[in-house]
Structures are given as structure tokens and as C-alpha cells.
C-alpha positions in Angstrom: -12.9 76.3 45.5 -12.5 72.8 44.1 -11.7 71.9 40.5 -15.2 70.7 39.7 -16.8 73.7 41.3 -14.7 76.1 39.1 -15.4 74.1 35.9 -19.1 74.4 36.7 -18.7 78.2 37.2 -17.3 78.6 33.7 -19.8 76.1 32.1 -22.8 77.8 33.8 -21.7 81.2 32.5 -21.3 79.9 28.9 -24.7 78.2 29.0 -26.3 81.5 30.2 -24.9 83.4 27.2 -27.3 84.8 24.6 -25.7 85.2 21.2 -26.7 88.3 19.3 -26.3 87.0 15.7 -27.0 83.9 13.7 -23.3 83.6 12.8 -22.4 83.5 16.5 -24.9 80.8 17.2 -23.7 78.8 14.2 -20.1 79.2 15.3 -21.0 78.0 18.8 -23.0 75.0 17.6 -20.4 74.2 15.0 -17.7 73.6 17.6 -20.1 71.5 19.7 -21.1 69.5 16.7 -17.6 68.9 15.5 -16.5 67.5 18.9 -19.7 65.7 20.0 -21.6 65.1 16.8 -22.1 62.0 14.7 -24.2 60.8 11.8 -26.6 58.0 12.6 -28.5 55.9 10.0 -31.7 54.3 11.1 -34.3 52.8 8.7 -32.8 54.6 5.7 -32.8 58.0 7.5 -29.6 60.0 8.2 -29.7 62.2 11.3 -27.0 64.4 12.8 -26.9 63.8 16.6 -25.2 65.8 19.3 -24.1 63.5 22.2 -23.1 65.2 25.5 -22.8 64.1 29.1 -24.8 66.9 30.7 -28.5 67.5 30.5 -28.1 71.3 30.8 -25.8 71.2 27.8 -28.3 69.1 25.8 -31.1 71.5 26.5 -28.9 74.5 25.6 -28.0 72.9 22.3 -31.7 72.2 21.5 -32.9 75.7 22.5 -30.1 77.3 20.4 -30.9 75.2 17.4 -34.6 76.1 17.6 -33.8 79.8 17.2 -32.7 79.3 13.5 -34.3 76.0 12.5 -38.1 75.9 12.7 -38.5 72.2 13.6 -38.7 69.9 16.6 -35.6 68.2 17.8 -35.6 64.9 19.6 -34.1 65.1 23.0 -33.2 62.0 25.0 -32.1 62.2 28.6 -30.1 60.1 29.1 -29.1 57.6 26.5 -26.2 55.1 26.6 -23.8 56.0 23.9 -23.7 53.7 20.9 -26.9 52.1 22.3 -24.8 49.7 24.4 -26.1 48.4 27.7 -23.2 49.6 29.8 -20.7 52.5 29.8 -21.0 56.3 30.2 -24.5 57.7 29.8 -25.0 60.5 27.3 -27.8 62.9 26.5 -28.6 63.3 22.8 -30.2 66.0 20.6 -31.2 64.6 17.2 -31.6 66.8 14.1 -34.5 65.6 11.9 -33.6 64.1 8.5 -35.1 67.0 6.6 -32.9 69.5 8.4 -29.7 67.4 8.8 -28.0 68.5 5.6 -28.9 72.1 6.2 -27.5 72.0 9.7 -24.3 70.4 8.6 -23.8 73.0 5.9 -24.8 76.0 7.9 -22.6 75.0 10.8 -19.6 74.4 8.5 -19.3 70.8 9.6 -19.5 69.4 6.1 -18.5 70.7 2.7 -21.2 70.9 0.0 -21.1 71.4 -3.8 -24.3 72.3 -5.6 -26.2 71.1 -2.6 -24.4 67.7 -2.6 -22.4 66.8 0.5 -18.7 66.3 -0.3 -16.6 65.8 2.9 -16.5 66.4 6.6 -14.6 69.6 7.5 -11.6 68.6 9.7 -10.5 72.1 10.6 -12.0 75.2 12.3 -14.5 76.4 9.7 -14.1 79.8 7.9 -17.2 81.0 9.7 -15.3 81.2 13.0 -12.7 83.5 11.3 -15.2 86.0 9.9 -15.6 88.0 13.1 -14.0 88.1 16.5 -17.3 87.4 18.1 -17.7 84.3 16.0 -14.3 83.1 17.1 -15.3 83.8 20.7 -18.5 81.8 20.3 -16.6 78.9 18.7 -14.2 78.7 21.6 -17.1 78.7 24.0 -18.6 75.7 22.0 -15.3 73.9 22.2 -15.2 74.3 26.0 -18.8 73.1 26.3 -18.2 69.9 24.3 -14.6 69.1 25.1 -13.2 71.5 27.6 -11.7 71.1 31.1 -10.3 73.6 33.6 -8.5 72.8 36.8 -7.2 75.2 39.5 -5.0 74.3 42.5 -6.7 74.2 45.9 -5.5 76.6 48.6 -4.8 73.6 50.8 -2.2 72.2 48.4 1.3 73.6 48.5 2.4 71.6 45.4 1.4 73.7 42.3 3.3 71.3 40.0 1.2 68.3 41.2 -2.1 70.1 41.5 -1.6 73.2 39.2 -3.4 75.4 36.8 -4.6 73.5 33.6 -7.0 74.3 30.8 -7.6 72.0 27.8 -9.7 71.2 24.8 -10.0 67.5 23.9 -10.6 66.5 20.2 -10.2 63.3 18.2 -8.2 64.6 15.2 -4.7 66.0 15.1 -5.5 68.2 12.1 -8.4 69.7 14.0 -6.2 70.2 17.1 -3.6 72.1 14.9 -6.3 74.4 13.5 -7.6 75.2 17.0 -4.1 76.1 18.0 -3.9 78.4 15.0 -7.1 80.1 16.0 -5.8 80.6 19.5 -2.6 82.0 18.2 -4.6 84.8 16.5 -5.4 85.9 20.0 -1.8 85.7 21.1 -2.2 82.4 23.0 0.4 79.8 22.4 -1.2 76.5 23.4 0.6 73.2 23.6 -0.5 69.8 22.2 -0.3 66.3 23.4 -1.9 62.9 22.7 -3.9 60.9 25.2 -5.3 57.6 24.1 -7.1 58.4 20.8 -7.6 62.0 21.6 -5.5 65.1 21.1 -5.3 67.8 23.8 -4.8 71.5 23.3 -3.7 72.8 26.7 -2.5 75.7 28.7 -0.7 75.6 32.1 0.2 79.3 32.5 -2.3 81.0 34.8 -2.1 84.3 32.9 -2.9 82.5 29.6 -5.8 80.7 31.2 -7.1 84.1 32.4 -6.6 85.4 28.8 -8.6 82.6 27.2 -11.4 83.0 29.7 -11.4 86.7 29.0 -11.5 86.1 25.3 -14.6 83.8 25.8 -16.2 86.6 27.9 -16.3 84.5 31.1 -16.5 87.5 33.4 -17.4 85.8 36.6 -14.9 83.0 35.9 -12.1 85.5 35.4 -12.9 87.3 38.6 -13.0 84.1 40.6 -9.8 82.8 39.1 -8.0 86.1 39.8 -9.2 85.8 43.4 -7.9 82.2 43.7 -4.5 83.2 42.2 -4.2 86.2 44.6 -5.2 84.1 47.6 -2.7 81.4 46.7 0.1 83.9 46.2 -0.7 85.5 49.5 -0.7 82.2 51.2 2.6 81.2 49.7 4.2 84.5 50.8 2.9 84.0 54.3 4.2 80.4 54.4 7.7 81.5 53.1 7.8 84.3 55.7 6.8 82.0 58.5 9.5 79.5 57.5 12.1 82.2 57.4 11.0 83.6 60.7 11.1 80.2 62.3 14.6 79.6 60.9 15.8 82.9 62.3 14.2 82.2 65.7 16.0 78.8 65.8 19.3 80.5 65.0 18.7 83.1 67.7 17.8 80.4 70.2 20.9 78.3 69.5 23.2 81.3 69.7 21.6 82.6 72.9 21.8 79.2 74.5 25.6 79.0 73.9 26.0 82.5 75.3 24.0 81.6 78.4 25.9 78.3 79.0 29.2 80.2 78.8 28.0 82.9 81.1 26.8 80.3 83.6 30.2 78.5 83.6 32.0 81.8 84.2 29.6 82.7 87.0 30.0 79.3 88.8 33.7 79.2 88.5 35.3 82.6 88.8 32.3 84.9 89.0 31.1 87.5 86.5 32.7 90.3 88.4 36.1 89.0 87.2 35.1 90.1 83.7 36.0 93.5 82.2 33.4 96.2 82.4 32.4 95.7 78.8 32.1 91.9 79.0 30.3 92.1 82.4 27.7 94.5 80.8 27.3 92.2 77.8 26.8 89.1 80.1 24.2 90.9 82.1 22.4 92.1 79.0 22.3 88.6 77.5 20.9 87.2 80.7 18.2 89.8 80.9 17.2 89.5 77.2 17.7 85.8 76.5 15.6 85.7 73.3 16.8 88.9 71.8 18.6 88.8 68.5 22.2 90.1 68.1 20.9 93.2 66.5 18.4 93.8 69.3 21.1 93.1 71.9 23.6 95.5 70.2 21.0 98.2 70.2 20.4 97.7 74.0 24.0 98.1 74.7 24.5 101.0 72.3 27.3 99.2 70.4 27.7 97.9 66.8 26.8 94.4 66.0 30.5 93.8 65.1 31.5 95.0 68.6 28.9 92.8 70.2 30.1 89.7 68.3 33.6 90.4 69.5 32.5 90.6 73.1 30.5 87.4 72.9 33.3 85.5 71.3 35.6 86.6 74.1 33.0 85.4 76.7 32.9 82.0 74.9 36.7 81.8 74.9 36.9 82.5 78.6 34.2 79.9 79.3 36.0 77.4 77.1 39.2 77.8 79.2 37.2 77.2 82.3 35.1 74.3 81.3 33.8 72.2 78.4 31.8 74.2 75.9 31.1 73.6 72.2 
């Protein structure tokens, strides 16, 4: 399975999730809004706009909003971000002016005092901490808006170059730190790095990636990732075994060749019958079982491996006295 295919498996499962409570829905939308939302002012109107790069995500946002906000949302598929004529195309979901402040307050994206907006919240909102299900929904929203997941292909033998990787991408370091704190509540110790103007919260340990998928309730994704990990581990074991077996076969071949050359020199010069009974039997056994390992040859002769080694060294010494042999 390729990286893009696995990402789609996780995304599809999230988009198919039905949240049981309003708080879960708000937690989910809060994360998406924090990562992909912006305030737009047109003709004196202020609208909160979700901008995403996937039409399925845009439709999911709109349908989720409609459950709790009885209004129509403007959906544009696609729209060029910032209304520029070139660049990446985005799909947008616009919240009507009359509901914008309500949405911002309910989703915990903006702080209000006596109904008056005060400041944008730059951390994970308290709503996500109220219940474990809310936290789970929040992480799912983070993945939808700014998440990525990569898994190594079975064809690649270089895990370091093409390894396991899970990340959330956000545009604020304070926000990144608060996400790491949320993950730590679940026992997940994420790392942070900076890329361009964004901050990445990432995991590279396959077990922690399995854990975060499990926390988010990605059942099919967890099953498929476990399968990928198991298949890769099996493939690596087979590869290592094959390499070891090949190396052992090479050693056996080299040793056998030296023995056969020595036996040939003795036979051509003085004859094998000049050897002692034990050495003669050993020479005959080696010629009849040219690819056998020393252990196999010792078992055939009914002697110890140490005894066999002694006999073969003696044969090599005799051949060395009779002719050139390395």
C-alpha cells in the first residue's frame, strides 16, 4: 500500500464518523477551524471561512455545521486561496455573518466577554479537555485539516529513508505546544520541528502511530497498519535469513573446493590409497558429498566436527607438500 493510499484510508474513516454529542462535533470543527479557518471582510461583513484542499472535507464540514446551526452555508468548490489567479486551489465553507460570532464562540476559537469578541484562542480550547471523546474528536479534526501519515512500502528496504511518519502541521508554536500537551495526556510523547512558517508535531515510532490512530478510533487504519508492519517485519526476517544462508553456502563452497583440489592433487600424484584408512574415508566422503557442510560431513562419517577438521587439515598439508595449494 502506498503512502497516499494509507492517508486516504485514515481520512475516509474520519469523514465517515458520526459524533454522538454536540460537544464532540464542536471539538472536531474547532480543530479544523483553528488550522484552516480565517476571517474575511467583504462589503462590511465579517465571515468565518473554512479553507481546505479536498471537496469531501468541505462537504463534511458543511454537513457537520448544519446539525447545530440552522442556516445555509456557502460552499465553493474549488476556489483559489486568497482570490489569486494562480496557486493551490481550495474549497471553502463560509459561515454567514449572523452566525460567525456564535460559531467562533461555540467552537472555542475566539474568547468573548459579555458577548464581545476579545482575542483569538491560540491553544487547544478547554472544550477538548472536558471529555476524552471530545479530545478524540479534536485530534480527528486536526488530522483532517493539517495531518499527514506515511508508511514504508514493502518494496523499500530502507526504513530510515522511507519510514513511518505521522504529523500535524500548524502555524503557531504556542498552538503546537498545546497539542503536544494534549497528546501527552494520552501517553504520547510527540516531537516538534519547524518547517518554513509552520510547526510540525510528529511521531516516527510505529507503535506510537498505532496508538494515536487507536485514540482517534481509526479501526480500519489500525488494522491495515498492523498488517503492513507485520508484513514488513516478516519480509525483513526472510531477507536476513536469505543473506545468512547465502553467506554460509559461500563458505561451504569455498571450503569444499579447497578440499577437492587437495584430494585431486593427492590422487594424481601418489594416489588416494597411500592415505591412512581414516584420511582415505574422509577423502571419499568429501568427493561423494561435495556440497555438504562440515557438520553434515562429520555426521556421515560418524565423527565429531573437531575430528573431521583435523583430518581435512591433514589432507591439505599432504597436498601442499605434493603441489601448490593455497
